[in-house]
C-alpha positions in Angstrom: -28.4 -100.6 -14.3 -27.6 -98.6 -11.1 -26.4 -95.0 -11.1 -22.8 -94.5 -12.1 -22.1 -92.3 -9.1 -24.2 -90.8 -6.3 -24.5 -87.1 -5.4 -24.6 -85.8 -1.8 -24.9 -82.2 -0.7 -25.4 -80.4 2.6 -28.6 -78.6 3.5 -27.3 -75.3 2.4 -28.2 -76.3 -1.2 -31.8 -75.4 -0.4 -33.2 -77.8 -3.0 -36.9 -78.7 -2.4 -37.1 -82.2 -0.9 -39.2 -83.5 -3.8 -36.7 -82.2 -6.3 -33.7 -83.8 -4.4 -35.6 -87.1 -4.3 -36.6 -86.9 -8.0 -32.9 -86.3 -9.0 -31.6 -88.9 -6.5 -29.6 -86.5 -4.5 -28.9 -87.1 -0.8 -29.1 -83.9 1.3 -27.4 -83.9 4.7 -29.3 -81.3 6.8 -27.9 -78.4 8.9 -29.3 -77.8 12.4 -31.0 -74.7 13.6 -31.7 -73.4 17.1 -33.6 -70.5 18.6 -32.4 -71.0 22.1 -28.8 -72.3 21.7 -29.8 -75.5 23.5 -32.2 -77.4 21.3 -30.9 -77.9 17.7 -33.3 -79.3 15.1 -32.5 -80.8 11.7 -33.8 -78.4 9.0 -36.6 -79.9 6.9 -36.6 -83.1 9.0 -37.3 -81.8 12.5 -38.3 -78.2 11.7 -40.0 -77.1 8.5 -38.4 -74.1 6.7 -41.7 -72.3 6.7 -42.0 -72.8 10.5 -38.4 -71.6 10.9 -39.2 -68.3 9.1 -42.5 -67.9 11.0 -40.5 -68.1 14.3 -38.0 -65.6 13.0 -40.8 -63.1 12.1 -42.8 -63.8 15.4 -39.7 -63.6 17.7 -38.3 -60.3 16.8 -35.0 -59.7 18.5 -34.3 -63.4 18.9 -31.4 -64.4 16.6 -31.4 -68.1 15.6 -28.2 -70.0 15.0 -27.3 -72.8 12.6 -25.0 -75.7 13.1 -23.2 -77.8 10.5 -23.9 -81.5 9.9 -21.9 -83.9 12.1 -19.3 -86.4 10.9 -21.8 -89.1 11.8 -24.5 -87.4 9.6 -22.1 -87.6 6.6 -21.1 -91.2 7.4 -24.7 -92.2 7.3 -25.1 -90.5 3.9 -21.9 -92.1 2.4 -22.3 -95.6 3.8 -25.0 -97.0 1.4 -22.8 -96.0 -1.6 -19.6 -97.4 0.0 -21.4 -100.7 0.6 -22.7 -100.9 -3.0 -19.4 -99.8 -4.5 -21.0 -96.6 -6.0 -18.6 -93.6 -6.2 -19.8 -90.4 -4.4 -19.5 -86.7 -5.3 -20.3 -84.6 -2.2 -20.7 -80.8 -2.8 -20.5 -78.7 0.4 -21.2 -75.1 1.3 -18.3 -72.6 0.9 -15.7 -73.3 3.6 -15.6 -69.5 4.3 -19.1 -69.9 5.9 -19.0 -73.3 7.5 -17.0 -76.3 8.6 -19.5 -78.6 6.8 -16.9 -79.7 4.3 -14.5 -80.7 7.1 -17.2 -82.9 8.6 -17.6 -84.6 5.2 -13.8 -85.1 4.8 -13.6 -86.6 8.3 -16.5 -88.9 7.5 -14.9 -90.0 4.2 -11.7 -90.9 6.1 -13.8 -92.9 8.6 -15.6 -94.7 5.8 -12.3 -95.6 4.0 -11.1 -97.4 7.2 -14.0 -99.9 6.7 -14.3 -99.7 2.9 -10.8 -98.9 1.6 -12.0 -99.1 -2.1 -14.8 -96.5 -1.6 -14.5 -93.5 -3.9 -15.7 -90.3 -2.3 -14.8 -86.9 -3.7 -15.7 -83.9 -1.6 -15.9 -80.5 -3.3 -16.0 -77.0 -1.8 -18.9 -75.4 -3.8 -17.4 -71.9 -2.9 -21.1 -70.9 -3.0 -24.1 -71.5 -0.8 -28.0 -71.5 -0.7 -29.9 -71.5 -4.0 -26.7 -71.1 -6.0 -25.3 -74.2 -4.4 -28.5 -76.0 -5.3 -28.0 -75.0 -9.0 -24.4 -76.4 -8.9 -25.7 -79.7 -7.4 -28.4 -79.9 -10.2 -25.6 -79.4 -12.8 -23.8 -82.4 -11.3 -27.1 -84.4 -11.6 -27.5 -83.2 -15.2 -24.0 -84.5 -16.0 -24.6 -87.8 -14.3 -27.9 -88.2 -16.1 -26.3 -87.4 -19.5 -23.9 -90.3 -19.0 -20.9 -88.4 -17.8 -18.5 -90.3 -15.5 -17.5 -89.7 -11.9 -14.2 -88.1 -12.6 -15.4 -86.1 -15.6 -18.3 -84.7 -13.5 -16.1 -83.8 -10.6 -13.7 -81.9 -12.9 -16.5 -80.1 -14.7 -18.1 -79.0 -11.4 -14.7 -77.6 -10.3 -14.6 -75.6 -13.6 -18.1 -74.1 -13.5 -18.2 -73.2 -9.8 -16.0 -70.2 -10.4 -18.7 -68.7 -12.6 -21.3 -68.7 -9.7 -22.6 -65.4 -8.4 -25.4 -64.4 -6.0 -26.8 -60.9 -6.3 -29.2 -60.2 -3.4 -30.6 -57.8 -0.9 -32.0 -58.1 2.7 -34.8 -56.7 4.7 -32.7 -55.0 7.4 -29.1 -54.8 8.7 -29.8 -56.2 12.2 -29.0 -59.9 11.5 -25.8 -59.1 9.6 -24.7 -56.8 12.5 -25.6 -59.4 15.2 -23.8 -62.2 13.4 -20.7 -60.2 12.8 -19.9 -62.6 10.0 -20.3 -60.1 7.2 -18.7 -57.1 8.9 -17.5 -55.3 5.8 -21.0 -55.0 4.5 -22.4 -53.8 7.9 -19.6 -51.3 8.3 -20.3 -49.8 4.9 -23.9 -49.2 5.8 -23.4 -47.9 9.3 -26.6 -47.2 11.1 -28.2 -44.9 8.5 -32.0 -45.2 8.7 -33.6 -47.5 6.1 -30.3 -48.0 4.2 -30.0 -51.6 3.0 -27.1 -53.3 1.2 -27.0 -55.1 -2.1 -24.5 -58.0 -1.8 -22.6 -60.1 -4.2 -21.3 -63.5 -3.4 -18.5 -64.9 -5.5 -15.7 -67.4 -5.0 -16.9 -68.1 -1.5 -16.9 -64.6 -0.2 -19.4 -61.8 0.2 -18.8 -58.3 -1.1 -20.9 -55.1 -0.7 -22.3 -54.2 -4.2 -24.2 -51.0 -3.3 -26.4 -49.3 -0.8 -29.8 -47.8 -1.2 -33.0 -46.8 0.6 -36.0 -49.0 0.4 -36.7 -52.4 -1.0 -37.6 -51.5 -4.5 -34.3 -49.7 -5.2 -32.2 -52.5 -3.8 -34.1 -55.2 -5.8 -33.6 -53.1 -8.9 -29.9 -53.0 -8.2 -29.8 -56.8 -7.9 -31.4 -57.0 -11.4 -28.9 -54.5 -12.8 -26.0 -56.6 -11.3 -27.4 -59.6 -13.1 -27.6 -57.7 -16.4 -24.0 -56.5 -15.9 -22.8 -60.0 -15.4 -24.6 -61.3 -18.5 -23.3 -58.4 -20.6 -19.7 -59.0 -19.6 -20.0 -62.8 -20.3 -18.6 -64.5 -23.3 -21.6 -66.8 -23.3 -25.2 -66.3 -24.1 -27.9 -66.5 -21.4 -28.9 -70.0 -22.6 -25.6 -71.2 -21.2 -26.5 -70.2 -17.7 -28.7 -71.5 -14.9 -30.5 -68.6 -13.2 -32.8 -68.9 -10.2 -34.5 -66.6 -7.8 -34.2 -67.2 -4.0 -36.6 -65.7 -1.5 -37.1 -66.0 2.3 -40.3 -65.7 4.2 -42.4 -63.9 1.6 -43.2 -66.2 -1.4 -45.5 -63.6 -3.0 -42.7 -61.1 -3.0 -40.4 -63.7 -4.5 -42.9 -64.4 -7.3 -43.4 -60.7 -8.1 -39.6 -60.1 -8.2 -39.1 -63.1 -10.4 -41.9 -62.0 -12.8 -40.5 -58.4 -12.9 -37.0 -59.7 -13.6 -38.2 -61.8 -16.5 -39.9 -58.7 -18.0 -36.7 -56.7 -17.7 -34.6 -59.5 -19.2 -37.0 -59.9 -22.1 -37.0 -56.2 -22.8 -33.2 -56.3 -22.8 -33.4 -58.9 -25.6 -32.7 -62.0 -23.6 -34.8 -64.9 -24.8 -35.6 -66.4 -21.4 -39.0 -67.9 -20.7 -38.8 -68.9 -17.0 -36.8 -68.6 -13.9 -37.2 -71.2 -11.1 -38.0 -69.9 -7.6 -36.6 -71.5 -4.5 -36.9 -70.8 -0.8 -33.7 -69.8 0.9 -33.2 -72.0 4.0 -32.0 -71.5 7.5 -28.2 -71.9 6.8 -28.0 -68.5 5.2 -31.1 -66.7 6.5 -29.8 -66.9 10.2 -27.3 -64.3 8.9 -29.6 -62.3 6.5 -32.9 -62.3 8.5 -36.2 -63.4 7.1 -36.2 -61.3 3.9 -33.3 -62.2 1.6 -34.2 -61.8 -2.1 -32.1 -62.2 -5.2 -30.5 -64.2 -7.9 -28.2 -67.1 -8.2 -26.5 -67.6 -11.6 -23.9 -70.2 -12.8 -22.7 -71.6 -16.1 -24.5 -74.8 -17.1 -22.3 -77.9 -17.1 -23.7 -78.9 -20.5 -24.1 -76.5 -23.4 -23.1 -76.3 -27.0 
């Protein structure tokens, strides 16, 4: 028996390639460029690790990312359209990218040749590691036997619960990109001041400022605790992950420390998965983003 529906997401979901393959998820990559001329497909033409290494080595060079094309999405949708398999496509928040518009245009194009094709395109309202968690929830529903329409409806419900609590290494990428102006303007140019940032419902908000990495990472943990305390659900009803940039060892240390804090606070949590944040968001944050993604699980009692 074939799959009841197929899941597609754009490269902002930052799922490791092996995991996406294992869960039968098609990932349509973003493009990244260091010179504004040569754009390379992330993970296919440039490895994420190489991307970060270039960022670290080429200080003062600000890379750019570019969304998947309509043709990229057509190629992702076509096999399912041909086999009559419905598709759920989950795209990065439309506040950050036109990726979803590419997917919608590709769907219209596919429908001209395959008028019976079923393709639902969803605005994740989130990005990076948190988008990956949302995509994995769609896979969990599919694998539990949930149908196409039921899964799409549940994903629309739980996406509102998604939050990212994170910090960055310096302000320069935010300032250069100009995309997250309200955060940059709060911090000004005070030496060694770094923001803590919350992403919810597709937008980024300043959640605090402090000096030094240790203090801002502690603030990210306290924001997570606050979110859990305000929730009507227990921690077992949430998917939590840590996202890191260039420095995996720092990501691991942060994850282990967060687990200790959560356990001391009485939360029975044994592990937190660790994922590398990809180029789509790190062109704006720089090479040292670090924090949490949390979202309600699609299936819980």
